[in-house]
C-alpha positions as CSV (number, residue, x, y, z in Angstrom):
1,M,-31.8,15.6,11.9
2,G,-29.0,13.2,11.1
3,F,-25.6,14.6,10.6
4,F,-23.5,13.3,7.7
5,E,-20.2,15.1,7.4
6,V,-17.3,14.5,5.0
7,S,-15.0,12.5,7.1
8,Y,-11.2,12.7,6.8
9,L,-8.4,10.9,8.5
10,S,-6.7,12.3,11.5
11,F,-3.2,13.5,10.8
12,Q,-1.0,10.7,9.6
13,R,2.8,11.3,9.9
14,H,3.8,10.1,6.5
15,T,7.4,10.2,7.6
16,A,10.0,9.7,4.8
17,Y,13.0,8.0,6.5
18,L,16.5,8.6,5.3
19,Q,17.5,5.8,3.0
20,Y,21.2,5.4,3.9
21,T,22.1,2.9,1.1
22,F,25.5,1.6,0.3
23,A,26.0,4.0,-2.7
24,T,24.1,5.4,-5.6
25,T,22.5,2.5,-7.5
26,R,23.6,2.0,-11.0
27,Q,20.8,1.9,-13.5
28,G,20.1,-1.4,-15.3
29,Y,22.1,-4.5,-14.7
30,A,25.6,-4.9,-13.4
31,T,28.4,-4.4,-15.9
32,I,30.0,-7.5,-17.5
33,P,32.2,-9.2,-14.9
34,H,35.1,-9.8,-17.4
35,E,37.8,-7.2,-17.2
36,R,37.7,-4.6,-20.0
37,K,40.7,-4.5,-22.3
38,E,41.6,-2.9,-25.6
39,L,42.2,-6.0,-27.7
40,Q,43.7,-7.2,-30.8
41,M,43.8,-10.8,-32.0
42,L,47.0,-12.6,-30.9
43,P,48.8,-15.2,-32.9
44,S,47.9,-18.8,-32.0
45,P,49.9,-19.9,-29.0
46,A,52.2,-22.9,-29.3
47,G,51.8,-25.9,-27.1
48,K,49.3,-28.6,-26.6
49,Q,46.1,-28.7,-28.6
50,E,44.0,-28.3,-25.4
51,D,46.0,-25.3,-24.4
52,K,45.4,-23.8,-27.9
53,K,41.7,-24.3,-27.5
54,L,41.7,-22.6,-24.1
55,A,43.7,-19.7,-25.5
56,V,41.3,-19.3,-28.5
57,T,38.3,-19.4,-26.2
58,S,39.9,-16.8,-23.9
59,Q,40.6,-14.5,-26.9
60,K,37.1,-14.9,-28.2
61,L,35.7,-14.2,-24.7
62,S,37.9,-11.1,-24.3
63,L,36.8,-9.8,-27.7
64,A,33.1,-10.6,-27.1
65,T,33.3,-8.8,-23.8
66,H,34.9,-5.8,-25.4
67,Y,32.1,-5.7,-28.0
68,H,29.5,-6.1,-25.3
69,Q,30.9,-3.2,-23.2
70,T,31.1,-0.9,-26.3
71,G,27.5,-1.6,-27.3
72,R,28.2,-3.9,-30.3
73,L,25.7,-6.4,-29.0
74,K,25.2,-8.4,-32.2
75,E,28.9,-9.1,-32.6
76,A,29.2,-9.9,-28.9
77,E,26.3,-12.4,-29.0
78,Q,27.8,-14.1,-32.1
79,L,31.1,-14.7,-30.3
80,Y,29.4,-15.8,-27.1
81,R,27.3,-18.3,-29.0
82,N,30.3,-19.5,-30.9
83,I,32.0,-20.4,-27.5
84,L,28.8,-22.1,-26.2
85,V,28.7,-24.4,-29.2
86,E,31.8,-26.1,-27.8
87,Q,31.4,-25.3,-24.1
88,P,27.6,-25.0,-23.4
89,N,28.1,-24.8,-19.7
90,H,30.8,-22.1,-19.7
91,A,29.8,-20.1,-16.6
92,E,31.2,-16.7,-17.6
93,V,29.8,-16.8,-21.1
94,N,26.4,-17.9,-19.9
95,S,26.4,-15.1,-17.3
96,N,27.3,-12.5,-19.9
97,M,24.7,-13.8,-22.3
98,G,22.2,-13.5,-19.4
99,V,23.1,-9.8,-19.1
100,L,22.9,-9.3,-22.9
101,A,19.5,-11.1,-23.2
102,S,18.2,-8.9,-20.3
103,Q,19.4,-5.8,-22.1
104,T,17.6,-6.8,-25.3
105,G,14.3,-7.7,-23.6
106,R,14.6,-11.5,-23.9
107,V,13.6,-12.4,-20.4
108,N,13.2,-16.2,-20.8
109,D,16.5,-16.5,-22.6
110,A,18.2,-14.4,-19.9
111,L,16.7,-16.6,-17.1
112,Y,18.0,-19.7,-18.9
113,F,21.5,-18.3,-19.3
114,F,21.8,-17.1,-15.7
115,Q,20.5,-20.5,-14.4
116,T,23.0,-22.4,-16.5
117,A,25.8,-20.1,-15.3
118,L,24.9,-20.7,-11.7
119,S,24.6,-24.4,-12.2
120,S,28.2,-24.3,-13.4
121,D,29.5,-21.8,-10.9
122,P,27.2,-21.2,-7.9
123,K,29.8,-19.2,-6.1
124,N,29.7,-16.2,-8.4
125,G,28.1,-13.4,-6.5
126,K,27.7,-11.0,-9.5
127,T,25.8,-13.7,-11.5
128,W,23.5,-14.1,-8.5
129,A,23.0,-10.4,-8.3
130,N,22.2,-10.0,-12.0
131,Y,19.8,-13.0,-11.9
132,M,17.9,-11.5,-8.9
133,M,17.7,-8.1,-10.5
134,L,16.1,-9.6,-13.5
135,L,13.6,-11.5,-11.3
136,Y,12.7,-8.3,-9.4
137,N,12.4,-6.2,-12.5
138,T,10.0,-8.7,-14.1
139,G,7.8,-9.1,-11.1
140,R,9.0,-12.5,-10.0
141,I,9.3,-11.5,-6.4
142,Q,9.0,-14.9,-4.8
143,E,11.6,-16.4,-7.1
144,A,13.9,-13.4,-6.3
145,S,13.4,-14.0,-2.6
146,S,14.2,-17.7,-3.0
147,A,17.3,-17.0,-5.0
148,L,18.5,-14.5,-2.4
149,Q,18.1,-17.1,0.4
150,Q,19.9,-19.7,-1.7
151,S,22.8,-17.4,-2.6
152,L,23.4,-16.2,1.0
153,A,23.3,-19.8,2.2
154,I,26.2,-20.5,-0.1
155,D,28.2,-17.5,1.0
156,K,27.0,-14.7,3.2
157,N,29.8,-12.5,1.8
158,F,27.8,-12.3,-1.4
159,S,25.8,-9.6,0.4
160,L,28.7,-7.2,-0.2
161,A,28.1,-7.5,-4.0
162,F,24.3,-7.1,-3.7
163,E,24.1,-3.3,-3.8
164,G,21.7,-3.3,-6.7
165,V,19.6,-6.2,-5.3
166,Y,19.3,-4.3,-1.9
167,N,18.2,-1.1,-3.6
168,Q,15.7,-2.9,-5.9
169,A,14.2,-4.8,-2.9
170,L,14.0,-1.5,-1.0
171,N,12.2,0.2,-3.9
172,L,9.8,-2.7,-4.1
173,Q,9.3,-2.7,-0.3
174,C,10.4,-6.4,-0.2
175,W,11.2,-5.9,3.5
176,R,12.1,-9.5,4.3
177,D,14.7,-9.5,1.5
178,V,16.2,-6.2,2.6
179,E,16.3,-7.6,6.2
180,N,18.0,-10.7,4.9
181,I,20.8,-8.8,3.2
182,L,21.3,-6.4,6.2
183,R,21.5,-9.2,8.7
184,N,24.2,-10.9,6.6
185,L,26.2,-7.6,6.3
186,I,25.9,-7.1,10.1
187,A,27.3,-10.6,10.6
188,I,30.4,-10.1,8.5
189,K,31.2,-6.4,9.2
190,N,33.4,-5.3,12.1
191,S,31.4,-2.1,12.9
192,P,28.0,-2.4,11.3
193,S,26.4,0.7,12.8
194,N,25.0,1.9,9.5
195,E,23.6,-1.5,8.6
196,M,21.9,-1.7,12.0
197,A,20.4,1.8,11.5
198,M,18.9,0.6,8.2
199,L,17.8,-2.7,9.7
200,G,16.0,-0.8,12.5
201,E,13.9,1.1,10.0
202,V,13.2,-2.1,8.0
203,L,11.9,-3.8,11.1
204,R,9.7,-0.9,11.9
205,R,8.2,-1.0,8.4
206,Q,7.3,-4.7,9.2
207,G,5.7,-3.7,12.5
208,N,8.4,-5.3,14.6
209,L,8.8,-2.3,16.9
210,L,10.5,-4.0,19.9
211,D,13.3,-5.5,17.7
212,A,13.6,-2.3,15.7
213,E,14.2,-0.2,18.9
214,R,16.7,-2.7,20.2
215,V,18.7,-2.8,16.9
216,L,18.7,1.1,16.7
217,Y,20.1,1.4,20.3
218,D,22.7,-1.3,19.4
219,A,23.7,0.9,16.4
220,L,24.1,3.9,18.7
221,N,26.1,1.9,21.2
222,I,28.7,1.4,18.4
223,N,28.4,5.1,17.2
224,E,26.4,7.5,19.4
225,N,26.5,10.1,16.6
226,N,25.2,7.8,13.9
227,V,22.7,10.2,12.1
228,A,20.8,7.4,10.4
229,A,20.2,5.5,13.6
230,L,19.2,8.7,15.5
231,H,16.8,9.7,12.7
232,N,15.2,6.3,12.4
233,L,14.9,6.0,16.2
234,S,13.1,9.3,16.3
235,V,10.7,8.1,13.6
236,L,10.1,4.9,15.5
237,L,9.4,6.8,18.7
238,L,7.1,9.2,16.9
239,Y,5.0,6.3,15.5
240,Q,4.6,5.2,19.2
241,N,3.5,8.7,20.3
242,R,6.6,8.9,22.5
243,Y,7.0,12.6,21.5
244,S,9.6,13.8,24.0
245,E,12.0,10.9,23.3
246,A,11.5,11.3,19.6
247,E,12.2,15.0,19.9
248,D,15.4,14.4,21.9
249,A,16.7,12.0,19.1
250,I,15.9,14.3,16.2
251,R,17.3,17.4,17.9
252,K,20.6,15.5,18.3
253,V,20.5,14.8,14.5
254,L,19.9,18.5,13.9
255,S,22.8,19.5,16.2
256,L,25.0,17.4,13.9
257,M,23.2,18.3,10.6
258,P,21.3,21.6,11.1
259,D,20.0,21.7,7.5
260,N,18.8,18.2,7.1
261,A,15.4,18.6,5.5
262,E,14.2,15.1,6.4
263,S,15.0,15.5,10.1
264,I,13.4,19.0,10.2
265,F,10.3,17.4,8.6
266,V,10.3,14.8,11.4
267,L,10.5,17.6,14.0
268,G,7.4,19.1,12.3
269,A,5.5,15.8,12.6
270,I,6.5,15.5,16.3
271,S,5.2,19.1,16.8
272,V,1.9,18.0,15.2
273,G,1.7,15.1,17.7
274,K,2.3,17.5,20.5
275,K,-0.4,19.8,19.1
276,C,2.1,22.6,18.7
277,L,0.8,23.6,15.2
278,S,2.6,26.8,14.7
279,E,5.9,25.1,15.4
280,A,4.9,22.3,13.1
281,E,4.1,24.7,10.3
282,M,7.4,26.5,10.8
283,A,9.3,23.2,10.6
284,F,7.5,22.0,7.5
285,R,8.1,25.3,5.8
286,K,11.8,25.3,6.8
287,A,12.2,21.8,5.4
288,L,10.7,23.0,2.1
289,S,13.0,26.0,2.0
290,I,15.9,23.6,2.1
291,K,14.3,21.0,-0.2
292,P,11.5,22.6,-2.2
293,A,10.8,19.4,-4.2
294,Y,9.8,17.4,-1.0
295,P,6.3,16.0,-1.7
296,E,5.9,14.4,1.8
297,A,6.6,17.7,3.5
298,L,4.1,19.4,1.2
299,M,1.5,16.7,1.8
300,N,1.8,16.9,5.6
301,L,1.7,20.7,5.5
302,G,-1.4,20.5,3.5
303,V,-3.0,18.1,6.0
304,M,-2.2,20.5,8.8
305,L,-3.6,23.5,6.9
306,S,-6.8,21.4,6.1
307,D,-7.2,20.5,9.8
308,Q,-7.1,24.2,10.6
309,G,-9.8,25.0,8.0
310,R,-7.3,26.8,5.7
311,M,-8.7,24.9,2.7
312,D,-7.5,27.2,-0.1
313,E,-3.9,27.0,1.2
314,A,-4.3,23.2,1.8
315,I,-5.5,22.6,-1.8
316,G,-2.7,24.6,-3.3
317,T,-0.2,22.7,-1.2
318,F,-1.6,19.3,-2.2
319,R,-1.4,20.4,-5.8
320,K,2.3,21.3,-5.5
321,A,3.0,17.9,-4.0
322,L,1.3,16.3,-7.0
323,I,3.3,18.4,-9.5
324,I,6.4,16.9,-8.0
325,K,5.0,13.4,-7.5
326,P,2.0,12.9,-9.8
327,G,1.1,9.4,-8.6
328,Y,1.2,10.4,-4.9
329,R,-2.1,8.6,-3.9
330,E,-2.3,10.0,-0.4
331,A,-2.0,13.6,-1.7
332,L,-4.7,12.8,-4.2
333,M,-6.9,11.4,-1.5
334,R,-6.3,14.4,0.8
335,L,-6.9,16.8,-2.1
336,G,-10.2,15.1,-2.9
337,V,-11.4,15.5,0.8
338,A,-10.4,19.2,0.8
339,L,-12.3,19.8,-2.4
340,G,-15.3,18.0,-0.8
341,Y,-15.1,20.4,2.2
342,Q,-15.4,23.3,-0.3
343,G,-18.5,21.7,-1.9
344,R,-16.6,21.1,-5.2
345,M,-18.1,17.6,-5.4
346,D,-17.4,16.8,-9.1
347,E,-13.7,17.7,-8.6
348,A,-13.6,15.8,-5.4
349,E,-15.1,12.7,-7.0
350,S,-12.7,12.9,-9.9
351,T,-9.7,13.3,-7.7
352,L,-10.6,10.4,-5.4
353,R,-11.1,8.2,-8.5
354,K,-7.6,9.1,-9.6
355,A,-6.3,7.9,-6.3
356,L,-8.2,4.6,-6.7
357,A,-6.9,4.2,-10.3
358,I,-3.4,4.0,-8.7
359,K,-4.4,1.7,-5.8
360,S,-7.9,0.1,-6.1
361,D,-7.9,-1.3,-2.6
362,Y,-7.2,2.0,-0.9
363,P,-9.7,2.0,2.0
364,E,-9.3,5.7,2.9
365,A,-10.0,6.8,-0.7
366,I,-12.9,4.4,-1.0
367,M,-14.4,5.6,2.2
368,N,-14.1,9.3,1.3
369,L,-15.5,8.7,-2.2
370,G,-18.5,7.1,-0.5
371,V,-19.0,10.2,1.7
372,I,-18.7,12.5,-1.3
373,L,-21.4,10.5,-3.2
374,G,-23.6,10.6,0.0
375,H,-23.5,14.4,-0.1
376,E,-24.9,14.1,-3.6
377,G,-27.7,11.7,-2.5
378,R,-26.2,8.7,-4.2
379,W,-27.0,6.5,-1.3
380,E,-26.7,3.1,-2.9
381,E,-23.3,3.8,-4.2
382,T,-22.3,5.3,-0.9
383,E,-23.3,2.2,1.0
384,T,-21.6,-0.1,-1.4
385,L,-18.3,1.9,-1.2
386,L,-18.4,2.1,2.6
387,R,-18.9,-1.6,2.9
388,Q,-16.1,-2.2,0.4
389,A,-13.8,-0.1,2.5
390,L,-14.7,-2.1,5.6
391,A,-14.1,-5.4,3.7
392,I,-10.5,-4.2,3.3
393,K,-10.1,-2.7,6.7
394,P,-12.8,-4.1,9.1
395,D,-11.7,-2.1,12.2
396,Y,-11.9,1.3,10.4
397,P,-13.9,3.6,12.8
398,E,-14.3,6.4,10.2
399,A,-15.9,4.0,7.7
400,L,-18.1,2.4,10.3
401,M,-19.2,5.9,11.5
402,N,-20.1,7.0,7.9
403,L,-21.9,3.7,7.1
404,G,-24.0,4.1,10.3
405,A,-24.6,7.7,9.4
406,A,-25.6,6.8,5.8
407,L,-28.1,4.3,7.0
408,S,-29.5,6.7,9.6
409,K,-29.7,9.6,7.2
410,Q,-32.0,7.5,4.9
411,G,-34.2,6.7,7.9
412,R,-34.0,3.0,7.3
413,C,-32.2,0.2,9.0
414,L,-31.9,2.3,12.2
415,D,-31.2,-0.8,14.3
416,E,-28.3,-1.7,11.9
417,A,-27.1,1.9,12.0
418,E,-27.1,1.8,15.8
419,T,-25.1,-1.4,15.8
420,I,-22.5,-0.2,13.3
421,L,-22.1,3.1,15.2
422,R,-21.6,1.3,18.5
423,Q,-18.9,-0.9,16.7
424,A,-17.1,2.3,15.8
425,L,-17.2,3.5,19.4
426,A,-16.0,0.2,20.6
427,I,-12.8,0.8,18.6
428,Q,-12.6,4.5,19.4
429,P,-14.7,5.5,22.4
430,D,-14.0,9.2,22.1
431,H,-15.0,9.4,18.4
432,A,-17.1,12.6,18.6
433,D,-18.6,12.2,15.2
434,A,-19.7,8.6,15.9
435,L,-21.3,9.8,19.1
436,V,-23.2,12.5,17.2
437,N,-24.5,10.1,14.6
438,L,-25.5,7.6,17.3
439,G,-27.3,10.4,19.1
440,A,-29.1,11.4,15.9
441,T,-30.1,7.8,15.3
442,L,-31.5,7.4,18.8
443,N,-33.4,10.6,18.3
444,K,-35.0,9.2,15.2
445,Q,-36.1,6.2,17.2
446,G,-37.7,8.4,19.9
447,R,-35.2,7.4,22.5
448,W,-34.6,10.9,23.6
449,D,-33.1,10.3,27.1
450,E,-30.4,8.0,25.6
451,A,-29.9,10.4,22.7
452,E,-29.3,13.3,25.1
453,T,-26.8,11.3,27.1
454,I,-24.8,10.4,24.0
455,L,-24.9,13.9,22.6
456,R,-23.7,15.4,25.8
457,Q,-20.8,12.9,25.8
458,A,-19.9,14.2,22.3
459,V,-20.0,17.9,23.5
460,A,-17.9,17.0,26.5
461,I,-15.2,15.5,24.2
462,K,-15.5,18.4,21.6
463,P,-17.2,21.4,23.1
464,E,-17.2,23.3,19.8
465,H,-18.7,20.5,17.8
466,A,-21.5,22.4,16.2
467,D,-23.3,19.4,14.9
468,A,-23.4,17.8,18.3
469,L,-25.0,21.0,19.6
470,I,-27.5,21.1,16.8
471,N,-28.6,17.5,17.4
472,L,-28.8,18.1,21.2
473,G,-30.9,21.2,20.6
474,A,-33.3,19.1,18.4
475,V,-33.6,16.4,21.1
476,L,-34.3,19.0,23.8
477,S,-36.8,20.7,21.6
478,K,-38.7,17.4,21.1
479,Q,-38.9,17.0,24.8
480,G,-40.4,20.5,25.1
481,R,-37.4,22.0,26.8
482,L,-37.4,25.0,24.6
483,D,-35.3,27.4,26.7
484,E,-32.4,24.8,26.9
485,A,-32.8,24.0,23.2
486,E,-32.6,27.7,22.2
487,T,-29.5,28.2,24.3
488,I,-27.8,25.2,22.8
489,L,-28.7,26.2,19.2
490,R,-27.4,29.7,19.7
491,Q,-24.1,28.2,20.8
492,A,-24.0,26.1,17.6
493,I,-24.7,29.2,15.5
494,A,-22.0,31.1,17.3
495,I,-19.6,28.4,16.1
496,K,-21.0,28.0,12.6
497,P,-23.1,31.1,11.7
498,D,-24.2,29.7,8.4
499,Q,-25.3,26.3,9.7
500,V,-28.7,26.0,8.0
501,D,-30.1,23.2,10.2
502,A,-29.3,25.2,13.4
503,L,-30.9,28.3,12.0
504,V,-34.1,26.5,10.9
505,N,-34.4,24.7,14.3
506,L,-33.9,28.0,16.1
507,G,-36.5,29.6,13.9
508,V,-39.0,26.8,14.7
509,I,-38.5,27.2,18.4
510,L,-38.8,31.0,18.2
511,R,-42.1,30.7,16.2
512,Q,-43.4,28.2,18.8
513,R,-42.7,30.8,21.5
514,G,-44.4,33.6,19.4
515,C,-41.2,35.5,18.6
516,L,-42.2,35.8,14.9
517,E,-39.8,38.5,13.8
518,E,-36.8,36.7,15.3
519,A,-38.1,33.4,13.7
520,E,-38.4,35.1,10.3
521,A,-34.9,36.5,10.6
522,A,-33.5,33.0,11.4
523,F,-35.2,31.5,8.4
524,Q,-34.0,34.4,6.2
525,Q,-30.5,33.8,7.4
526,A,-30.8,30.1,6.6
527,L,-31.9,30.9,3.1
528,T,-29.0,33.3,2.6
529,A,-26.7,30.4,3.3
530,N,-28.8,28.0,1.2
531,P,-31.5,29.6,-1.0
532,N,-32.9,26.2,-2.0
533,H,-33.3,24.8,1.5
534,S,-36.9,23.4,1.5
535,E,-37.5,23.3,5.2
536,A,-36.4,27.0,5.6
537,L,-38.7,28.0,2.7
538,V,-41.7,26.1,4.2
539,N,-41.1,27.5,7.7
540,L,-40.6,31.0,6.4
541,G,-43.9,30.9,4.5
542,A,-45.7,29.5,7.6
543,T,-44.2,32.3,9.8
544,I,-45.1,35.1,7.4
545,H,-48.7,33.9,6.8
């Protein structure tokens, strides 16, 4: 009587931290560094021939820059190239040509021009910035990181001109590069509280929690009311399950900014951690009333509703998040799981495959897809997917539990199933589902005393775990302890009245004890829940005849 349930992740606080950047990022590349002027050609200046040449070059460059800034790219390029014929290493012209080539999609040309410009003038921060933006935008992340290190080694003050580089690195989650820029800004600014606040979050993202906390407190020593530092400190403490400290920090933010949706959202996540679900729901809904297009708040609200069994509401909430953010892979994964709980297996499978189309090495989506296919009896695919999830994330107790359950459910490889389930419990000893599946596996091996011990552990951890009670009832029944088995099974049915296995097992016990009418009623109730349940049909027929 193996138990194989759709498994889903425990609540993950997908906290969206406040991105306190320098300013709104301009789209595209930086503007041309040369000052814009309304121009007309001047008469040739008098003087030495060299001075005349320089003056002509300056006039050409001014006119080319004007054309460039007004969108007359062909005329601009013609003049730039005219200058480069005589001065191929002209730093400003090469830099501007790099921008122009970038704008017209000629990546290799742009790289060449930027590199030539930097060879001539390595102390031009704007050229470095445009060069790095091109590298980031074309997926040359390693080269961009190398260029960033090289430029800041020349002059750490360049970081003041790297607004676009910072934001692009942030968007691409190139945390080391973001950290590099922030550390340089902190070194050159007199009161770098804001930069420290951002650095603390970046360090947390890299898993460097001790340094992150130290930096955030340093920021607050400079400015105790720094909202970014308080917010990011609260997020850091939340991720460490230090709920009281996290709440103190976020409530200070809300005393300064009562309608800050992101901080109200964090308060909701803290309430979830404290198991204050009504307060959490109120916080998430308040955040959404302030900021309706807030997919992270919608997703977390959906998870909470799902955990409470409010599947219709959860599904609607996940769908709202996906309207706002169609490629939101975690919302897709959660939606797929919720659909699976409702038995909508085709929709669940399709939704999980959409999540995997976005990120093919997404272990949670792979694992849940395996579980969905297991419910459809597609065991080979299930086993393959669960092993794939574990190849990505070896210490993943949910995947280990489901793989052990899949092997046990098929009645084969029971020794391997036991080993895998014990691996899951070594990682998470209080994993009730893993205990239930281990108990079911031991039951199949006839190891009833061990099975009973394990299943009672599961019930002690989670008294209303109906499947633990069902499996315990089955073990007691096999030992001939029918009174105890009946009591346990009735407890399971009180929790899940339409649980077919519990009803069938209860019916079998009642029939063995000669209570035929009650047995028949139990089998009929099982068939009402699942008209095609073969064991209920067979046992009903045997009872009637």
